[in-house]
Z-matrix of the N, CA and C atoms (Angstrom, degrees):
N
C 1 1.414
C 2 1.569 1 108.11
N 3 1.305 2 113.49 1 152.84
C 4 1.451 3 117.10 2 179.47
C 5 1.556 4 108.89 3 -119.50
N 6 1.348 5 115.54 4 130.13
C 7 1.487 6 120.11 5 -179.16
C 8 1.489 7 107.62 6 -81.30
N 9 1.300 8 117.64 7 125.83
C 10 1.452 9 122.18 8 176.04
C 11 1.554 10 107.75 9 -127.27
N 12 1.357 11 116.45 10 168.43
C 13 1.453 12 117.95 11 -179.39
C 14 1.509 13 112.24 12 -56.02
N 15 1.314 14 120.44 13 -31.23
C 16 1.475 15 123.49 14 -177.92
C 17 1.507 16 113.19 15 -86.41
N 18 1.299 17 119.36 16 -8.92
C 19 1.414 18 120.89 17 -177.27
C 20 1.496 19 113.91 18 139.84
N 21 1.254 20 119.41 19 -163.56
C 22 1.490 21 125.46 20 179.03
C 23 1.530 22 107.86 21 -98.74
N 24 1.309 23 116.12 22 126.01
C 25 1.452 24 121.22 23 -174.39
C 26 1.545 25 109.72 24 -129.82
N 27 1.312 26 117.25 25 122.15
C 28 1.478 27 118.69 26 171.63
C 29 1.498 28 108.40 27 -68.89
N 30 1.363 29 118.91 28 133.11
C 31 1.393 30 123.56 29 -172.04
C 32 1.559 31 112.85 30 -60.52
N 33 1.302 32 115.03 31 -27.46
C 34 1.533 33 119.29 32 -178.53
C 35 1.552 34 111.55 33 -86.12
N 36 1.326 35 117.50 34 -4.98
C 37 1.509 36 118.16 35 -179.32
C 38 1.574 37 108.46 36 -137.30
N 39 1.398 38 117.07 37 67.41
C 40 1.409 39 115.19 38 -177.35
C 41 1.554 40 119.36 39 -62.95
N 42 1.378 41 114.65 40 -23.89
C 43 1.438 42 122.02 41 178.42
C 44 1.493 43 114.72 42 -85.58
N 45 1.342 44 116.76 43 -4.93
C 46 1.431 45 120.75 44 -175.67
C 47 1.572 46 109.05 45 -135.27
N 48 1.369 47 114.95 46 77.93
C 49 1.431 48 118.04 47 -176.55
C 50 1.554 49 111.07 48 -69.62
N 51 1.350 50 113.72 49 147.49
C 52 1.471 51 117.50 50 175.52
C 53 1.546 52 108.16 51 -72.56
N 54 1.331 53 118.32 52 -38.39
C 55 1.458 54 118.53 53 -174.68
C 56 1.474 55 109.31 54 -147.95
N 57 1.327 56 116.79 55 139.48
C 58 1.438 57 124.01 56 175.85
C 59 1.555 58 109.18 57 -115.38
N 60 1.291 59 115.56 58 148.98
C 61 1.481 60 120.20 59 179.44
C 62 1.561 61 113.14 60 -59.33
N 63 1.298 62 115.78 61 -27.69
C 64 1.509 63 121.64 62 178.48
C 65 1.440 64 116.29 63 -75.34
N 66 1.368 65 115.77 64 -7.10
C 67 1.508 66 118.27 65 -179.06
C 68 1.516 67 108.81 66 -92.84
N 69 1.315 68 116.17 67 123.80
C 70 1.492 69 121.72 68 -179.15
C 71 1.535 70 107.78 69 -108.17
N 72 1.336 71 116.53 70 113.34
C 73 1.470 72 118.95 71 178.46
C 74 1.512 73 110.94 72 -67.93
N 75 1.381 74 114.99 73 145.10
C 76 1.456 75 118.06 74 175.28
C 77 1.457 76 112.12 75 -139.50
N 78 1.341 77 117.08 76 -3.30
C 79 1.503 78 121.63 77 179.82
C 80 1.515 79 106.61 78 -150.04
N 81 1.313 80 117.55 79 132.20
C 82 1.472 81 120.95 80 -178.53
C 83 1.535 82 107.84 81 -155.39
N 84 1.335 83 113.41 82 152.95
C 85 1.450 84 116.52 83 169.21
C 86 1.515 85 109.49 84 -73.68
N 87 1.259 86 115.68 85 -179.98
C 88 1.550 87 119.26 86 -177.11
C 89 1.524 88 112.43 87 -59.99
N 90 1.265 89 116.58 88 -41.35
C 91 1.459 90 118.40 89 -173.69
C 92 1.547 91 117.86 90 -92.25
N 93 1.369 92 112.66 91 0.79
C 94 1.442 93 116.57 92 178.38
C 95 1.519 94 116.62 93 79.79
N 96 1.311 95 120.66 94 4.54
C 97 1.433 96 121.87 95 -173.83
C 98 1.487 97 111.75 96 -78.15
N 99 1.286 98 119.52 97 -21.56
C 100 1.462 99 125.29 98 -179.72
C 101 1.478 100 112.89 99 -143.59
N 102 1.301 101 117.78 100 151.47
C 103 1.488 102 117.67 101 177.89
C 104 1.505 103 108.91 102 174.34
N 105 1.353 104 114.03 103 -171.42
C 106 1.474 105 122.80 104 176.55
C 107 1.541 106 110.83 105 -123.49
N 108 1.311 107 112.15 106 153.38
C 109 1.499 108 117.13 107 -179.05
C 110 1.499 109 106.63 108 -141.90
N 111 1.349 110 113.93 109 159.25
C 112 1.461 111 120.83 110 173.09
C 113 1.540 112 107.74 111 -107.36
N 114 1.267 113 113.11 112 137.21
C 115 1.493 114 118.77 113 -179.34
C 116 1.549 115 108.67 114 -87.37
N 117 1.274 116 117.35 115 111.49
C 118 1.481 117 120.89 116 -175.72
C 119 1.519 118 112.82 117 -61.20
N 120 1.320 119 117.15 118 -21.34
C 121 1.455 120 120.61 119 179.39
C 122 1.504 121 116.05 120 -67.57
N 123 1.344 122 114.09 121 -41.23
C 124 1.479 123 119.37 122 -175.47
C 125 1.505 124 114.21 123 -137.91
N 126 1.331 125 118.31 124 2.35
C 127 1.493 126 118.84 125 171.25
C 128 1.574 127 110.48 126 82.91
N 129 1.342 128 120.76 127 1.32
C 130 1.416 129 119.65 128 -178.94
C 131 1.577 130 107.54 129 -76.11
N 132 1.355 131 115.59 130 160.35
C 133 1.416 132 124.52 131 -179.88
C 134 1.486 133 107.89 132 -106.44
N 135 1.323 134 117.80 133 131.29
C 136 1.445 135 124.96 134 173.81
C 137 1.522 136 113.73 135 -124.89
N 138 1.286 137 115.77 136 178.04
C 139 1.454 138 119.67 137 178.54
C 140 1.476 139 111.35 138 -142.53
N 141 1.320 140 114.85 139 150.04
C 142 1.435 141 121.30 140 177.14
C 143 1.561 142 112.45 141 -125.63
N 144 1.276 143 113.01 142 155.35
C 145 1.454 144 123.51 143 172.14
C 146 1.486 145 107.55 144 -146.02
N 147 1.322 146 118.38 145 115.84
C 148 1.463 147 118.98 146 -177.94
C 149 1.478 148 111.50 147 -51.87
N 150 1.322 149 116.84 148 132.70
C 151 1.414 150 122.47 149 177.64
C 152 1.536 151 113.53 150 91.01
N 153 1.339 152 116.05 151 -5.84
C 154 1.510 153 119.11 152 175.09
C 155 1.499 154 109.43 153 -121.12
N 156 1.320 155 114.70 154 168.95
C 157 1.532 156 118.16 155 176.84
C 158 1.463 157 108.98 156 -67.58
N 159 1.338 158 117.65 157 135.00
C 160 1.444 159 125.90 158 176.12
C 161 1.529 160 107.04 159 -71.00
N 162 1.325 161 116.87 160 133.52
C 163 1.455 162 124.28 161 179.35
C 164 1.495 163 110.36 162 -98.64
N 165 1.323 164 116.50 163 123.84
C 166 1.460 165 120.38 164 178.19
C 167 1.530 166 107.97 165 -109.35
N 168 1.283 167 117.51 166 145.86
C 169 1.444 168 119.69 167 177.44
C 170 1.544 169 115.27 168 75.62
N 171 1.295 170 114.95 169 27.42
C 172 1.497 171 118.76 170 177.03
C 173 1.546 172 110.29 171 -61.08
N 174 1.367 173 114.75 172 -37.46
C 175 1.490 174 122.41 173 174.11
C 176 1.457 175 107.93 174 -132.87
N 177 1.313 176 117.78 175 144.40
C 178 1.428 177 124.72 176 -174.59
C 179 1.572 178 112.54 177 -65.81
N 180 1.293 179 117.55 178 -24.86
C 181 1.458 180 122.34 179 -176.05
C 182 1.557 181 108.50 180 -165.83
N 183 1.319 182 111.50 181 167.92
C 184 1.497 183 116.86 182 177.74
C 185 1.500 184 108.25 183 -66.37
N 186 1.314 185 122.08 184 -30.62
C 187 1.462 186 122.83 185 178.24
C 188 1.525 187 109.30 186 -66.13
N 189 1.358 188 119.36 187 -40.31
C 190 1.453 189 121.68 188 177.18
C 191 1.494 190 111.01 189 -65.09
N 192 1.291 191 119.19 190 -38.52
C 193 1.463 192 122.93 191 177.75
C 194 1.529 193 107.92 192 -62.13
N 195 1.323 194 119.48 193 -52.65
C 196 1.443 195 121.59 194 -178.20
C 197 1.553 196 111.92 195 -64.05
N 198 1.345 197 117.28 196 -34.07
C 199 1.491 198 118.54 197 170.43
C 200 1.511 199 113.47 198 -57.80
N 201 1.320 200 113.22 199 -39.78
C 202 1.536 201 118.42 200 177.77
C 203 1.485 202 111.02 201 -67.48
N 204 1.303 203 118.43 202 -40.91
C 205 1.514 204 119.98 203 175.35
C 206 1.474 205 110.28 204 -63.85
N 207 1.305 206 120.07 205 -45.77
C 208 1.461 207 121.81 206 176.03
C 209 1.487 208 114.06 207 -59.49
N 210 1.309 209 116.84 208 -40.17
C 211 1.562 210 120.35 209 176.01
C 212 1.492 211 109.74 210 -62.40
N 213 1.367 212 118.30 211 -46.68
C 214 1.456 213 119.58 212 178.43
C 215 1.477 214 112.60 213 -59.73
N 216 1.304 215 115.95 214 -46.22
C 217 1.546 216 117.68 215 -179.50
C 218 1.517 217 111.57 216 -62.48
N 219 1.371 218 116.66 217 -37.19
C 220 1.493 219 118.99 218 176.15
C 221 1.490 220 110.29 219 -63.21
N 222 1.275 221 118.41 220 -43.03
C 223 1.515 222 123.87 221 -178.30
C 224 1.545 223 109.38 222 -66.44
N 225 1.360 224 117.71 223 -34.98
C 226 1.441 225 119.64 224 175.53
C 227 1.473 226 110.78 225 -67.55
N 228 1.330 227 118.18 226 -43.86
C 229 1.477 228 125.15 227 -179.75
C 230 1.513 229 110.77 228 -61.70
N 231 1.364 230 116.76 229 -36.16
C 232 1.483 231 121.45 230 -179.64
C 233 1.537 232 113.12 231 -83.85
N 234 1.334 233 115.07 232 -4.95
C 235 1.494 234 119.65 233 -177.80
C 236 1.479 235 114.20 234 80.11
N 237 1.340 236 119.20 235 16.39
C 238 1.463 237 121.83 236 -177.32
C 239 1.525 238 111.23 237 -99.77
N 240 1.306 239 119.87 238 11.45
C 241 1.436 240 124.59 239 -175.98
C 242 1.518 241 107.87 240 -144.98
N 243 1.319 242 118.88 241 139.31
C 244 1.439 243 115.03 242 -178.94
C 245 1.517 244 110.47 243 -66.70
N 246 1.376 245 110.83 244 147.66
C 247 1.446 246 117.03 245 178.01
C 248 1.495 247 110.64 246 -85.55
N 249 1.289 248 117.19 247 166.30
C 250 1.455 249 120.28 248 -176.92
C 251 1.519 250 108.57 249 -115.74
N 252 1.377 251 113.90 250 165.33
C 253 1.393 252 118.84 251 174.93
C 254 1.497 253 106.30 252 -134.43
N 255 1.347 254 117.54 253 168.42
C 256 1.483 255 121.87 254 179.52
C 257 1.477 256 108.60 255 -100.14
N 258 1.370 257 117.48 256 125.98
C 259 1.411 258 124.31 257 175.95
C 260 1.509 259 108.33 258 -131.62
N 261 1.288 260 117.88 259 120.96
C 262 1.462 261 124.44 260 -179.74
C 263 1.505 262 111.61 261 54.60
N 264 1.388 263 115.75 262 39.44
C 265 1.432 264 119.56 263 -179.54
C 266 1.521 265 117.68 264 75.24
N 267 1.337 266 116.52 265 12.30
C 268 1.463 267 118.32 266 177.76
C 269 1.525 268 109.03 267 -126.54
N 270 1.328 269 116.44 268 152.62
C 271 1.412 270 120.04 269 174.87
C 272 1.516 271 109.82 270 -77.71
N 273 1.293 272 118.69 271 131.31
C 274 1.465 273 123.55 272 178.87
C 275 1.542 274 108.59 273 -125.07
N 276 1.322 275 115.80 274 121.53
C 277 1.479 276 120.59 275 -177.21
C 278 1.506 277 109.86 276 -85.77
N 279 1.363 278 115.99 277 132.53
C 280 1.377 279 119.89 278 -178.51
C 281 1.530 280 114.27 279 -76.46
Protein backbone atom coordinates (compact mmCIF):
# COMPACT_ATOMS: atom_id res chain seq x y z
CA UNK A 1 0.00 0.00 0.00
CA UNK A 2 1.08 3.52 -0.68
CA UNK A 3 0.45 6.35 1.78
CA UNK A 4 -0.95 9.44 0.09
CA UNK A 5 -2.38 12.70 1.48
CA UNK A 6 -5.91 11.30 0.96
CA UNK A 7 -5.24 7.96 2.63
CA UNK A 8 -3.80 4.55 1.78
CA UNK A 9 -4.45 3.40 -1.76
CA UNK A 10 -3.59 0.06 -3.32
CA UNK A 11 -1.91 0.88 -6.66
CA UNK A 12 -4.17 -1.51 -8.58
CA UNK A 13 -7.40 0.06 -7.21
CA UNK A 14 -7.06 3.87 -7.29
CA UNK A 15 -10.85 4.43 -7.10
CA UNK A 16 -11.26 2.10 -4.11
CA UNK A 17 -8.92 3.15 -1.30
CA UNK A 18 -8.41 0.82 1.63
CA UNK A 19 -8.18 3.74 4.05
CA UNK A 20 -8.83 7.49 3.99
CA UNK A 21 -7.49 10.00 6.49
CA UNK A 22 -11.09 11.10 7.22
CA UNK A 23 -12.02 7.67 8.58
CA UNK A 24 -11.67 7.41 12.36
CA UNK A 25 -11.61 3.83 13.68
CA UNK A 26 -13.64 3.15 16.82
CA UNK A 27 -14.02 -0.63 16.85
CA UNK A 28 -11.56 -3.33 15.85
CA UNK A 29 -10.62 -6.90 16.55
CA UNK A 30 -7.38 -7.53 18.38
CA UNK A 31 -5.17 -7.72 15.31
CA UNK A 32 -6.71 -4.76 13.45
CA UNK A 33 -7.75 -6.81 10.43
CA UNK A 34 -11.39 -5.81 10.70
CA UNK A 35 -13.41 -3.10 12.36
CA UNK A 36 -15.68 -0.10 12.08
CA UNK A 37 -14.93 3.57 11.51
CA UNK A 38 -16.78 6.88 11.44
CA UNK A 39 -16.33 9.07 8.38
CA UNK A 40 -15.47 12.55 9.69
CA UNK A 41 -16.81 14.11 6.49
CA UNK A 42 -20.44 13.07 6.95
CA UNK A 43 -20.71 11.01 10.16
CA UNK A 44 -21.57 7.73 8.42
CA UNK A 45 -20.27 4.45 9.81
CA UNK A 46 -18.29 2.07 7.62
CA UNK A 47 -16.38 -1.15 8.08
CA UNK A 48 -13.14 -2.61 6.86
CA UNK A 49 -11.69 -6.06 6.51
CA UNK A 50 -8.13 -6.32 5.24
CA UNK A 51 -8.09 -7.84 1.77
CA UNK A 52 -11.72 -6.92 1.01
CA UNK A 53 -13.43 -3.79 -0.26
CA UNK A 54 -13.99 -1.24 2.50
CA UNK A 55 -17.70 -0.57 3.05
CA UNK A 56 -18.77 3.04 3.60
CA UNK A 57 -22.21 4.03 4.82
CA UNK A 58 -23.06 0.76 6.54
CA UNK A 59 -24.95 2.92 9.08
CA UNK A 60 -26.14 6.49 8.55
CA UNK A 61 -24.63 7.67 11.83
CA UNK A 62 -23.06 6.57 15.10
CA UNK A 63 -26.52 6.84 16.68
CA UNK A 64 -27.92 4.38 14.10
CA UNK A 65 -25.06 1.98 14.82
CA UNK A 66 -25.67 2.12 18.59
CA UNK A 67 -29.43 1.65 18.00
CA UNK A 68 -28.55 -1.51 16.06
CA UNK A 69 -26.33 -2.76 18.89
CA UNK A 70 -29.06 -2.04 21.46
CA UNK A 71 -31.63 -3.87 19.32
CA UNK A 72 -29.36 -6.91 19.01
CA UNK A 73 -28.70 -6.97 22.77
CA UNK A 74 -32.45 -6.72 23.45
CA UNK A 75 -33.12 -9.63 21.06
CA UNK A 76 -30.41 -11.69 22.79
CA UNK A 77 -31.93 -10.93 26.20
CA UNK A 78 -35.38 -11.96 24.94
CA UNK A 79 -34.01 -15.19 23.44
CA UNK A 80 -34.82 -14.11 19.87
CA UNK A 81 -31.21 -14.01 18.70
CA UNK A 82 -28.49 -16.64 18.89
CA UNK A 83 -26.09 -16.19 21.75
CA UNK A 84 -22.38 -16.12 21.22
CA UNK A 85 -19.42 -17.81 22.79
CA UNK A 86 -15.75 -16.94 22.98
CA UNK A 87 -13.38 -19.03 20.85
CA UNK A 88 -9.70 -18.14 20.62
CA UNK A 89 -10.40 -14.70 22.07
CA UNK A 90 -13.15 -13.83 19.57
CA UNK A 91 -16.92 -13.76 19.79
CA UNK A 92 -18.48 -16.52 17.69
CA UNK A 93 -22.24 -16.46 17.05
CA UNK A 94 -23.97 -19.84 17.18
